[in-house]
VOVEXBA-678406 format. One record per residue (C-alpha): residue number from 1; residue in one letter; x, y, z. Coordinates in steps of 0.1 Angstrom, whole numbers, plus 5000, padded with zeros to 4 digits. Each point is the difference from the previous one (the first is absolute). Last residue first. Layout:
<sites>
@seq=NUM&type=A&east=X&north=Y&up=Z
...
</sites>
This chain:
<sites>
@seq=238&type=X&east=1382&north=5988&up=3469
@seq=237&type=X&east=5022&north=5023&up=5019
@seq=236&type=X&east=5022&north=4975&up=5020
@seq=235&type=X&east=4984&north=5020&up=5030
@seq=234&type=X&east=4967&north=5002&up=4986
@seq=233&type=X&east=4998&north=4967&up=4988
@seq=232&type=X&east=5012&north=4984&up=5034
@seq=231&type=X&east=4971&north=5022&up=5018
@seq=230&type=X&east=4974&north=4983&up=4980
@seq=229&type=X&east=5009&north=4968&up=5003
@seq=228&type=X&east=5005&north=5005&up=5038
@seq=227&type=X&east=4962&north=5015&up=4999
@seq=226&type=X&east=4991&north=4968&up=4980
@seq=225&type=X&east=5016&north=4979&up=5028
@seq=224&type=X&east=4981&north=5013&up=5027
@seq=223&type=X&east=5012&north=4986&up=5036
@seq=222&type=X&east=5033&north=5019&up=5003
@seq=221&type=X&east=4988&north=5029&up=4979
@seq=220&type=X&east=4975&north=5011&up=5026
@seq=219&type=X&east=5026&north=5005&up=5028
@seq=218&type=X&east=5021&north=5020&up=4974
@seq=217&type=X&east=4969&north=5020&up=4988
@seq=216&type=X&east=4991&north=5010&up=5035
@seq=215&type=X&east=4990&north=5036&up=4987
@seq=214&type=X&east=4968&north=4990&up=4986
@seq=213&type=X&east=4992&north=4976&up=4973
@seq=212&type=X&east=4968&north=5005&up=4977
@seq=211&type=X&east=5016&north=5014&up=4971
@seq=210&type=X&east=5035&north=4998&up=4995
@seq=209&type=X&east=5012&north=5037&up=4984
@seq=208&type=X&east=5027&north=5006&up=4977
@seq=207&type=X&east=5021&north=5029&up=4995
@seq=206&type=X&east=5022&north=5003&up=4972
@seq=205&type=X&east=5033&north=5020&up=4995
@seq=204&type=X&east=5023&north=4992&up=4969
@seq=203&type=X&east=5033&north=5011&up=4991
@seq=202&type=X&east=5002&north=5027&up=5032
@seq=201&type=X&east=5014&north=5035&up=4995
@seq=200&type=X&east=4968&north=5017&up=5014
@seq=199&type=X&east=4992&north=4976&up=5032
@seq=198&type=X&east=4986&north=5031&up=5017
@seq=197&type=X&east=4962&north=4991&up=4988
@seq=196&type=X&east=5003&north=4964&up=5001
@seq=195&type=X&east=5011&north=5007&up=5038
@seq=194&type=X&east=4971&north=5022&up=5006
@seq=193&type=X&east=4976&north=4976&up=4985
@seq=192&type=X&east=5015&north=4972&up=5020
@seq=191&type=X&east=4995&north=5020&up=5035
@seq=190&type=X&east=4961&north=5009&up=4990
@seq=189&type=X&east=4987&north=4968&up=5005
@seq=188&type=X&east=5004&north=5008&up=5035
@seq=187&type=X&east=5019&north=4968&up=5020
@seq=186&type=X&east=4986&north=4990&up=5030
@seq=185&type=X&east=4962&north=4990&up=4991
@seq=184&type=X&east=5008&north=4983&up=4967
@seq=183&type=X&east=4969&north=4985&up=4983
@seq=182&type=X&east=5015&north=5005&up=4964
@seq=181&type=X&east=5033&north=4983&up=5010
@seq=180&type=X&east=5027&north=5023&up=4980
@seq=179&type=X&east=5030&north=4985&up=4984
@seq=178&type=X&east=5023&north=5028&up=4983
@seq=177&type=X&east=5022&north=4983&up=4973
@seq=176&type=X&east=5027&north=5028&up=4996
@seq=175&type=X&east=5029&north=4996&up=4970
@seq=174&type=X&east=5033&north=5015&up=4998
@seq=173&type=X&east=5012&north=5036&up=4995
@seq=172&type=X&east=4999&north=5012&up=5033
@seq=171&type=X&east=5006&north=5037&up=5002
@seq=170&type=X&east=4969&north=5014&up=5010
@seq=169&type=X&east=5001&north=4969&up=5030
@seq=168&type=X&east=5021&north=5025&up=5020
@seq=167&type=X&east=4976&north=5031&up=5004
@seq=166&type=X&east=4972&north=4969&up=5008
@seq=165&type=X&east=5022&north=4986&up=5024
@seq=164&type=X&east=4999&north=5032&up=5027
@seq=163&type=X&east=4966&north=4987&up=5010
@seq=162&type=X&east=4983&north=5032&up=5005
@seq=161&type=X&east=4966&north=4985&up=4985
@seq=160&type=X&east=5002&north=4974&up=5026
@seq=159&type=X&east=4989&north=5023&up=5029
@seq=158&type=X&east=4967&north=5003&up=4985
@seq=157&type=X&east=4985&north=5005&up=5033
@seq=156&type=X&east=5025&north=5002&up=5026
@seq=155&type=X&east=5001&north=4962&up=5019
@seq=154&type=X&east=5028&north=4989&up=4983
@seq=153&type=X&east=5021&north=5028&up=5019
@seq=152&type=X&east=4982&north=4988&up=5031
@seq=151&type=X&east=5010&north=4963&up=4995
@seq=150&type=X&east=5035&north=5008&up=4994
@seq=149&type=X&east=5000&north=5025&up=5031
@seq=148&type=X&east=4984&north=4972&up=5022
@seq=147&type=X&east=5021&north=4968&up=4991
@seq=146&type=X&east=5019&north=4989&up=4972
@seq=145&type=X&east=5034&north=5021&up=4996
@seq=144&type=X&east=5000&north=5030&up=4983
@seq=143&type=X&east=5019&north=5003&up=4968
@seq=142&type=X&east=4974&north=4995&up=4969
@seq=141&type=X&east=4973&north=5022&up=5025
@seq=140&type=X&east=5013&north=5034&up=4985
@seq=139&type=X&east=4998&north=4988&up=4964
@seq=138&type=X&east=4964&north=4991&up=5003
@seq=137&type=X&east=4995&north=4965&up=4993
@seq=136&type=X&east=4984&north=4983&up=4968
@seq=135&type=X&east=4982&north=4963&up=4999
@seq=134&type=X&east=5001&north=4972&up=4974
@seq=133&type=X&east=4969&north=4977&up=4999
@seq=132&type=X&east=5025&north=4981&up=4980
@seq=131&type=X&east=5026&north=5021&up=4985
@seq=130&type=X&east=5018&north=4985&up=4970
@seq=129&type=X&east=5032&north=5017&up=4987
@seq=128&type=X&east=5020&north=4991&up=4967
@seq=127&type=X&east=5033&north=5004&up=4986
@seq=126&type=X&east=5018&north=5003&up=5035
@seq=125&type=X&east=5035&north=5010&up=4991
@seq=124&type=X&east=5012&north=5006&up=5039
@seq=123&type=X&east=5026&north=5023&up=4991
@seq=122&type=X&east=4970&north=5027&up=4985
@seq=121&type=X&east=4988&north=5003&up=5037
@seq=120&type=X&east=4963&north=5011&up=4993
@seq=119&type=X&east=4990&north=4959&up=4998
@seq=118&type=X&east=5011&north=4996&up=5035
@seq=117&type=X&east=4978&north=5029&up=5012
@seq=116&type=X&east=4967&north=4986&up=4981
@seq=115&type=X&east=5008&north=4966&up=5014
@seq=114&type=X&east=5001&north=5013&up=5035
@seq=113&type=X&east=4973&north=5021&up=4995
@seq=112&type=X&east=4977&north=4972&up=4991
@seq=111&type=X&east=5016&north=4981&up=5028
@seq=110&type=X&east=4973&north=5014&up=5026
@seq=109&type=X&east=4974&north=4981&up=4977
@seq=108&type=X&east=5018&north=4972&up=4982
@seq=107&type=X&east=5030&north=5012&up=4978
@seq=106&type=X&east=5010&north=4978&up=4969
@seq=105&type=X&east=5034&north=5008&up=4986
@seq=104&type=X&east=5013&north=4985&up=4967
@seq=103&type=X&east=5037&north=5005&up=4989
@seq=102&type=X&east=5023&north=5002&up=4972
@seq=101&type=X&east=5021&north=4994&up=5014
@seq=100&type=X&east=5011&north=4974&up=5027
@seq=99&type=X&east=4984&north=4991&up=5037
@seq=98&type=X&east=5006&north=4987&up=5031
@seq=97&type=X&east=5028&north=5022&up=5013
@seq=96&type=X&east=4996&north=5032&up=4986
@seq=95&type=X&east=4964&north=5001&up=5003
@seq=94&type=X&east=4997&north=4981&up=5037
@seq=93&type=X&east=5023&north=5031&up=5010
@seq=92&type=X&east=4978&north=5025&up=4981
@seq=91&type=X&east=4968&north=4985&up=5018
@seq=90&type=X&east=5020&north=5001&up=5036
@seq=89&type=X&east=5007&north=5040&up=4992
@seq=88&type=X&east=4963&north=5006&up=4989
@seq=87&type=X&east=4988&north=4984&up=5031
@seq=86&type=X&east=5020&north=5017&up=5025
@seq=85&type=X&east=4990&north=5035&up=4982
@seq=84&type=X&east=4962&north=4987&up=5003
@seq=83&type=X&east=5008&north=4997&up=5038
@seq=82&type=X&east=5003&north=4970&up=5024
@seq=81&type=X&east=5023&north=5001&up=5034
@seq=80&type=X&east=5031&north=4983&up=5003
@seq=79&type=X&east=5004&north=4966&up=5011
@seq=78&type=X&east=4973&north=4977&up=4982
@seq=77&type=X&east=5014&north=4972&up=4983
@seq=76&type=X&east=4984&north=4983&up=4971
@seq=75&type=X&east=4979&north=4967&up=4998
@seq=74&type=X&east=4966&north=5018&up=4996
@seq=73&type=X&east=5002&north=5036&up=5004
@seq=72&type=X&east=5019&north=5023&up=5025
@seq=71&type=X&east=5024&north=5009&up=4972
@seq=70&type=X&east=4987&north=4993&up=4963
@seq=69&type=X&east=4994&north=4962&up=4994
@seq=68&type=X&east=5016&north=4997&up=4962
@seq=67&type=X&east=4991&north=4988&up=4966
@seq=66&type=X&east=5020&north=4988&up=4969
@seq=65&type=X&east=4984&north=4988&up=4973
@seq=64&type=X&east=5000&north=4973&up=4964
@seq=63&type=X&east=4979&north=5009&up=4974
@seq=62&type=X&east=4998&north=4970&up=4975
@seq=61&type=X&east=4959&north=5001&up=4999
@seq=60&type=X&east=4997&north=4975&up=5026
@seq=59&type=X&east=5023&north=5021&up=5020
@seq=58&type=X&east=4978&north=5025&up=4999
@seq=57&type=X&east=4970&north=4980&up=5013
@seq=56&type=X&east=5022&north=4989&up=5030
@seq=55&type=X&east=5009&north=5035&up=5007
@seq=54&type=X&east=4964&north=5009&up=5002
@seq=53&type=X&east=4995&north=4973&up=5022
@seq=52&type=X&east=5032&north=5014&up=5024
@seq=51&type=X&east=4990&north=5033&up=5003
@seq=50&type=X&east=4986&north=4996&up=5036
@seq=49&type=X&east=5029&north=4980&up=5007
@seq=48&type=X&east=5021&north=5035&up=4999
@seq=47&type=X&east=4988&north=5016&up=5029
@seq=46&type=X&east=4964&north=5019&up=5009
@seq=45&type=X&east=4988&north=5004&up=5033
@seq=44&type=X&east=4998&north=5038&up=4998
@seq=43&type=X&east=5018&north=5009&up=4971
@seq=42&type=X&east=5004&north=4993&up=4964
@seq=41&type=X&east=5023&north=4973&up=4982
@seq=40&type=X&east=5032&north=5006&up=4974
@seq=39&type=X&east=4999&north=4979&up=4971
@seq=38&type=X&east=5035&north=5004&up=4981
@seq=37&type=X&east=5001&north=4987&up=4962
@seq=36&type=X&east=5031&north=4996&up=4983
@seq=35&type=X&east=5014&north=4964&up=5014
@seq=34&type=X&east=5030&north=4984&up=4980
@seq=33&type=X&east=5003&north=4964&up=5018
@seq=32&type=X&east=5003&north=4982&up=4971
@seq=31&type=X&east=4991&north=4971&up=4979
@seq=30&type=X&east=4981&north=4980&up=5033
@seq=29&type=X&east=4975&north=5027&up=5005
@seq=28&type=X&east=4998&north=5026&up=5025
@seq=27&type=X&east=4980&north=5015&up=5032
@seq=26&type=X&east=5029&north=5019&up=5021
@seq=25&type=X&east=4991&north=5004&up=5037
@seq=24&type=X&east=4998&north=5024&up=5027
@seq=23&type=X&east=5010&north=5004&up=5037
@seq=22&type=X&east=5009&north=5034&up=5011
@seq=21&type=X&east=5030&north=5003&up=5026
@seq=20&type=X&east=4998&north=5035&up=5016
@seq=19&type=X&east=5025&north=5025&up=5017
@seq=18&type=X&east=5005&north=5016&up=4963
@seq=17&type=X&east=4990&north=4976&up=4973
@seq=16&type=X&east=5014&north=4965&up=5004
@seq=15&type=X&east=4984&north=4976&up=4975
@seq=14&type=X&east=4992&north=4962&up=5008
@seq=13&type=X&east=4989&north=4979&up=4969
@seq=12&type=X&east=4975&north=4972&up=4994
@seq=11&type=X&east=5000&north=4981&up=4962
@seq=10&type=X&east=4968&north=4993&up=4990
@seq=9&type=X&east=5000&north=4975&up=4974
@seq=8&type=X&east=4989&north=4991&up=4963
@seq=7&type=X&east=5012&north=4969&up=4986
@seq=6&type=X&east=4971&north=4992&up=4988
@seq=5&type=X&east=4974&north=5026&up=4999
@seq=4&type=X&east=4986&north=5009&up=5040
@seq=3&type=X&east=4966&north=4995&up=5010
@seq=2&type=X&east=4971&north=5022&up=4998
@seq=1&type=X&east=4976&north=5000&up=5030
</sites>
């Protein structure tokens, strides 16, 4: 596990978004609390702690970062039903409250689409989007509360091909790094290719495959220093 550089610290924050209180933190150095990178965890049992070792590795490269627990995860509250639309609102609030432009947003799994949607808002001034085994979702599912109706929408074969964000990403002028896991049985490999095909205004768009890795990239990176270094390289565009 990486240690923090001298003078670097994690600063806990609480962020009120609607009815929820989100747990968050800033990981920054002694010279400035300026943070330009936001890391968004995935679904399931995910929380911001899964990306903590990766963020430590980024700190060793001089990259400060912010992260939140989405409502219903980690130390955040769970007062209202969750949905992708609610996650987008929470991520937008975190982006504005915790980071400054030009920004990098890293979206893991379910948060892949959240990161893309943030980038499609010009006022967010996001220069680089990194999706890590990132998902796309049928536009019809975006407003649905997580539950049976949401799951039914996702089970429609190829539903991700109807993601609303694909039309939006056509106007995004920044950089995209789409990281896939070669053994991923959750997110089809074609998702990244579809995003790249639609990112016609992007200054750069690359697909990077991680050999011998399945969808649980975050879990593996907690214990795999070489993988963390590789991911840090990609986030920092090296």
